[in-house]
C-alpha positions as CSV (number, residue, x, y, z in Angstrom):
1,M,0.0,0.0,0.0
2,D,1.4,3.4,-1.0
3,P,1.7,5.5,2.2
4,S,1.4,8.7,0.2
5,I,-2.3,8.1,-0.2
6,L,-3.0,8.9,3.4
7,T,-0.6,11.9,3.3
8,R,-2.4,13.3,0.2
9,L,-5.8,12.6,1.8
10,T,-4.8,14.4,5.0
11,A,-3.8,17.5,3.0
12,E,-7.1,17.4,1.1
13,A,-9.0,17.0,4.4
14,K,-7.3,19.9,6.0
15,E,-8.1,22.1,3.1
16,L,-11.8,21.2,3.7
17,G,-11.7,22.2,7.4
18,F,-11.0,18.8,9.1
19,H,-8.4,19.1,11.8
20,N,-7.9,15.4,12.5
21,I,-7.9,12.1,10.5
22,G,-7.3,8.5,11.3
23,V,-7.9,5.1,9.9
24,S,-9.4,1.9,11.3
25,Q,-9.3,-1.3,9.3
26,V,-12.3,-3.5,9.1
27,P,-13.5,-5.6,10.9
28,V,-13.1,-3.4,14.0
29,E,-13.8,-4.0,17.7
30,L,-16.9,-2.2,18.7
31,R,-18.0,-3.4,22.2
32,R,-20.9,-5.2,20.6
33,E,-22.2,-6.9,23.7
34,Y,-22.3,-3.6,25.6
35,Y,-24.4,-2.0,22.8
36,K,-26.8,-4.9,22.7
37,K,-27.4,-4.8,26.4
38,W,-27.8,-1.1,26.3
39,I,-30.6,-1.4,23.7
40,E,-32.2,-4.3,25.5
41,S,-32.4,-2.2,28.7
42,G,-34.3,0.5,26.9
43,Q,-31.8,3.2,27.7
44,H,-32.1,4.5,24.1
45,G,-35.6,5.6,24.8
46,G,-37.7,6.5,21.8
47,M,-34.7,6.3,19.4
48,T,-36.0,3.2,17.8
49,W,-33.8,3.4,14.7
50,M,-30.9,2.3,17.0
51,E,-32.6,-1.1,17.2
52,S,-32.5,-1.7,13.5
53,N,-29.7,-2.4,10.9
54,N,-27.5,-3.7,13.7
55,D,-26.0,-6.3,11.3
56,R,-24.3,-3.3,9.7
57,R,-24.0,-1.0,12.8
58,L,-22.1,-3.7,14.7
59,N,-20.2,-5.0,11.7
60,P,-19.1,-2.1,9.6
61,E,-17.6,-4.5,7.0
62,N,-21.3,-5.1,6.0
63,L,-21.8,-1.5,5.1
64,M,-20.1,-2.1,1.8
65,P,-19.0,-5.5,0.4
66,E,-15.6,-4.3,-0.7
67,A,-14.8,-2.3,2.5
68,K,-11.3,-2.7,3.8
69,S,-10.8,0.5,5.8
70,I,-12.8,3.3,7.6
71,I,-11.4,6.8,7.3
72,V,-12.4,8.9,10.4
73,L,-12.3,12.7,10.3
74,A,-13.0,15.4,12.9
75,M,-14.1,19.0,12.5
76,N,-14.0,21.5,15.4
77,Y,-17.2,23.3,16.2
78,Y,-16.4,25.1,19.5
79,Q,-17.5,28.7,20.1
80,P,-18.4,30.6,23.2
81,D,-22.1,30.7,24.1
82,P,-23.8,33.9,22.8
83,E,-24.8,36.4,25.5
84,R,-28.5,35.7,26.0
85,N,-30.7,34.3,28.8
86,F,-31.1,30.9,27.3
87,R,-28.8,28.2,25.9
88,V,-28.6,26.1,22.8
89,A,-26.1,23.2,22.6
90,K,-23.1,24.6,20.8
91,Y,-23.3,22.0,17.9
92,A,-26.7,23.5,17.0
93,L,-25.9,27.2,17.2
94,G,-25.3,27.5,13.4
95,K,-26.0,25.6,10.3
96,D,-26.8,21.9,10.4
97,Y,-23.4,20.1,10.4
98,H,-24.8,17.1,8.5
99,T,-25.3,19.2,5.4
100,V,-22.0,21.1,5.8
101,I,-19.8,18.0,6.4
102,L,-21.5,15.6,3.9
103,K,-20.7,18.0,1.0
104,R,-17.1,17.9,2.0
105,L,-17.0,14.2,2.5
106,K,-18.3,13.7,-1.0
107,K,-15.4,15.9,-2.3
108,L,-13.0,13.6,-0.5
109,C,-14.8,10.5,-1.9
110,R,-14.4,11.9,-5.4
111,F,-10.7,12.7,-4.8
112,L,-10.1,9.1,-3.7
113,K,-12.1,7.6,-6.6
114,E,-10.4,9.7,-9.3
115,N,-6.9,9.3,-7.9
116,F,-6.9,5.8,-6.6
117,Q,-9.8,4.0,-8.4
118,S,-11.5,3.1,-5.1
119,E,-15.1,2.9,-4.0
120,Q,-16.3,5.0,-1.0
121,R,-19.4,5.6,1.1
122,P,-19.6,8.7,3.4
123,Y,-21.4,8.9,6.8
124,V,-22.1,11.9,9.0
125,D,-24.1,10.7,12.0
126,T,-26.9,9.4,9.8
127,G,-26.2,5.8,8.8
128,P,-25.9,2.7,11.0
129,I,-22.4,3.3,12.2
130,L,-20.9,3.6,15.7
131,E,-18.7,6.6,15.0
132,K,-17.3,7.2,18.5
133,P,-15.8,3.7,19.1
134,I,-14.6,3.7,15.5
135,A,-12.9,7.1,16.1
136,E,-11.2,5.7,19.2
137,S,-10.0,2.7,17.1
138,A,-8.7,5.1,14.5
139,G,-6.7,7.0,17.1
140,L,-8.5,10.3,17.1
141,G,-9.0,10.1,20.9
142,W,-10.9,8.0,23.4
143,Q,-14.5,7.6,24.4
144,G,-14.6,9.3,27.8
145,K,-16.7,8.5,30.9
146,S,-19.4,10.8,29.5
147,T,-19.4,8.5,26.3
148,I,-18.3,11.6,24.3
149,L,-15.1,11.3,22.3
150,V,-12.2,13.3,23.8
151,E,-9.3,14.4,21.7
152,P,-5.9,15.1,23.2
153,K,-5.1,18.8,22.9
154,R,-8.6,19.5,21.6
155,G,-11.2,18.2,24.0
156,T,-14.8,17.3,23.2
157,W,-15.9,19.8,20.6
158,S,-15.6,17.9,17.4
159,F,-18.0,16.6,14.8
160,L,-17.1,13.1,13.6
161,A,-17.4,11.8,10.0
162,N,-16.6,8.5,8.3
163,I,-15.7,7.3,4.9
164,V,-15.9,3.5,4.4
165,T,-13.5,2.7,1.6
166,S,-12.3,-0.2,-0.5
167,L,-8.7,1.1,-0.1
168,D,-6.6,-1.0,2.2
169,L,-5.1,1.8,4.2
170,P,-2.7,1.3,7.1
171,A,-4.5,1.6,10.5
172,T,-3.4,4.4,12.8
173,E,-2.7,3.6,16.5
174,S,-5.9,3.4,18.6
175,G,-6.6,6.0,21.2
176,K,-5.8,5.5,24.9
177,D,-8.2,6.3,27.7
178,R,-6.9,9.3,29.6
179,C,-9.9,10.1,31.8
180,G,-8.0,8.8,34.8
181,T,-9.8,9.3,38.1
182,C,-11.7,12.4,36.9
183,T,-15.5,12.2,37.3
184,R,-16.5,15.8,36.6
185,C,-18.9,14.8,33.8
186,I,-20.7,12.3,36.0
187,D,-20.8,14.6,39.1
188,D,-22.1,17.7,37.1
189,C,-24.7,16.0,34.9
190,P,-27.9,18.0,35.8
191,T,-30.2,14.9,35.6
192,K,-27.7,12.2,36.6
193,A,-28.0,10.7,33.1
194,I,-24.4,9.4,33.3
195,T,-25.2,6.6,35.7
196,A,-21.6,5.3,36.0
197,P,-18.4,5.7,34.1
198,Y,-19.0,5.1,30.4
199,Q,-22.7,4.4,31.1
200,L,-25.4,6.8,29.7
201,D,-29.1,6.5,30.2
202,A,-30.4,8.5,27.3
203,T,-33.9,8.7,28.8
204,K,-32.6,11.0,31.5
205,C,-30.3,13.1,29.3
206,I,-31.4,16.7,28.6
207,S,-30.2,16.4,25.0
208,Y,-32.6,13.4,24.5
209,L,-35.4,15.0,26.4
210,T,-35.3,18.3,24.5
211,I,-34.6,16.9,21.1
212,E,-35.7,13.3,20.6
213,H,-38.5,12.9,23.2
214,R,-41.7,13.9,21.5
215,E,-44.2,14.1,24.4
216,A,-44.3,16.0,27.7
217,I,-41.0,16.3,29.5
218,P,-41.4,14.4,32.9
219,L,-41.9,16.7,35.9
220,E,-38.8,15.3,37.6
221,F,-36.5,16.7,35.0
222,R,-38.1,20.1,34.3
223,K,-36.2,22.3,36.8
224,A,-32.9,20.6,36.0
225,I,-33.3,21.6,32.4
226,G,-32.9,25.2,33.5
227,D,-32.3,27.6,30.6
228,R,-31.6,25.0,27.9
229,I,-34.0,25.2,25.0
230,F,-32.2,22.7,22.9
231,G,-29.7,20.1,24.0
232,C,-27.1,20.2,26.8
233,D,-23.3,20.8,26.9
234,T,-22.7,20.3,30.6
235,C,-20.6,17.1,30.4
236,L,-18.6,18.7,27.6
237,D,-18.2,22.1,29.4
238,V,-16.7,20.6,32.5
239,C,-14.2,18.2,30.8
240,P,-10.7,19.4,31.8
241,W,-9.4,18.4,28.4
242,N,-11.3,21.4,27.0
243,K,-8.7,23.8,28.3
244,W,-7.1,23.4,24.9
245,A,-10.3,24.1,23.0
246,Q,-10.0,26.5,20.1
247,T,-12.8,28.6,18.6
248,S,-13.9,27.1,15.3
249,K,-13.0,29.0,12.1
250,E,-15.9,27.5,10.3
251,I,-18.2,30.4,9.5
252,T,-21.3,28.1,8.9
253,F,-21.3,27.1,12.5
254,K,-21.6,30.8,13.7
255,A,-24.6,31.2,16.0
256,K,-27.9,32.2,14.5
257,E,-29.7,35.1,16.1
258,L,-32.9,34.3,17.9
259,P,-35.6,36.6,19.4
260,E,-36.8,36.7,23.0
261,L,-38.3,33.4,24.1
262,R,-41.8,34.9,24.6
263,E,-41.7,35.8,20.9
264,I,-40.9,32.3,19.9
265,L,-44.0,31.1,21.6
266,L,-46.0,33.1,19.1
267,W,-44.4,31.6,16.0
268,N,-46.3,29.8,13.3
269,E,-44.8,27.2,10.9
270,A,-43.6,30.0,8.5
271,D,-41.8,31.8,11.3
272,F,-40.2,28.5,12.5
273,N,-39.0,27.8,9.0
274,H,-37.7,31.3,8.4
275,H,-35.8,31.7,11.6
276,L,-34.4,28.2,11.7
277,M,-33.6,27.6,8.1
278,A,-30.9,24.9,7.8
279,S,-30.6,24.7,11.6
280,P,-30.3,21.4,13.6
281,I,-33.0,22.8,15.9
282,R,-35.6,22.0,13.2
283,R,-35.4,18.4,14.4
284,T,-37.7,19.2,17.3
285,K,-40.3,20.5,15.0
286,L,-42.3,23.6,16.0
287,R,-44.4,21.7,18.6
288,G,-41.3,20.3,20.4
289,F,-39.5,23.7,20.3
290,K,-42.4,25.5,21.8
291,R,-42.6,22.9,24.5
292,N,-38.9,23.5,25.3
293,V,-39.2,27.3,25.3
294,A,-42.3,27.2,27.5
295,L,-40.5,25.0,30.0
296,V,-37.5,27.2,30.1
297,L,-39.7,30.3,30.7
298,G,-41.1,28.4,33.6
299,N,-37.6,28.2,35.0
300,I,-36.3,31.7,34.1
301,G,-39.3,33.8,33.0
302,D,-41.1,36.7,34.7
303,E,-44.4,38.5,34.4
304,K,-43.5,39.8,30.9
305,D,-43.7,36.2,29.6
306,L,-47.1,35.4,31.0
307,K,-49.2,36.7,28.1
308,S,-47.4,34.4,25.6
309,L,-47.7,31.5,27.9
310,E,-51.4,32.2,28.5
311,L,-52.0,32.2,24.7
312,L,-50.2,28.8,24.4
313,A,-52.3,27.5,27.3
314,Q,-55.5,28.4,25.4
315,G,-54.5,26.4,22.3
316,D,-55.8,23.0,21.3
317,D,-52.6,21.0,21.9
318,A,-52.9,19.2,25.3
319,M,-49.2,18.8,25.8
320,L,-48.4,22.4,25.2
321,Q,-51.4,23.5,27.3
322,E,-50.1,21.5,30.3
323,Q,-46.5,22.8,29.8
324,A,-47.7,26.4,29.6
325,E,-49.8,26.0,32.7
326,W,-46.9,24.5,34.6
327,S,-44.7,27.4,33.6
328,I,-47.3,30.0,34.5
329,N,-47.6,28.5,37.9
330,E,-43.8,28.5,38.3
331,I,-43.6,32.2,37.4
332,N,-46.5,33.2,39.6
333,S,-45.0,31.3,42.5
334,R,-41.7,33.2,42.2
335,G,-43.6,36.5,42.1
336,K,-45.4,35.9,45.4
337,V,-44.1,37.9,48.4
338,T,-44.2,36.2,51.7
339,F,-43.9,37.9,55.2
340,S,-42.7,36.3,58.3
């Protein structure tokens, strides 16, 4: 195998904004039994797609008959949170990374096909592929106690992408776990979703609850959600490896502007589509987004937010009615003055 292939590919990838690249050969060790038990225990919640296509998810060589290697790439998305009274997970502040990265992966696939007569298939968190353990196998970093991939000298703020290829590339050295005795991600998780080192119960995770969960958010988690209207970065924020984090130069990830939360509660579908064009937040759909916004207003809002919440409570959606009423009660309870 000509080692210059990986050298040339690395240069092409860097030009496209990827800061890290590694290779895992197939088949690859993927902790299959752990994944199966996690699914059987129901900790994936309503993410039913994780139950299907496991013949490929757990055996990447089945993704493409001629597959010999998986190229793994990382792209930095870190940026400071905008100054506003609510939070959106950093990965969703700007344009949807799936679209941004897939276009660039396709360019790399064309480069490989044209120069090395190979076959490729790109994946950006959409196909049946366990990208974090594969990234660890390819040496980009290690899957930390939070289950997030941690990169040395980079931290946790990277999008991962994969190219399954027919090229028989030399594997890079696998990553080594450097979490040590640190338990900050476990200790600081607002809902205690990280139940033990390397163990995540998605049904308790704020990211799951505010994005994937479609019905009312359970009462036991509402106050812990705090000011987060989409996703949660706590386990990433507290990781000490992020002291090396660098602000992303990728302009498409720059934070979109959003209006006051009370205004969002008045949006119709056209408003939602306009303000959140090409945003990952669209995954919640308007109904889920209003649920999240109403909940957060219950945690941080004041009397100026009551009118919008009251209008939501008068609508015909039972879930949004209940959430609005809960939030109205929370705001009113904060406004009461007691005397001893």
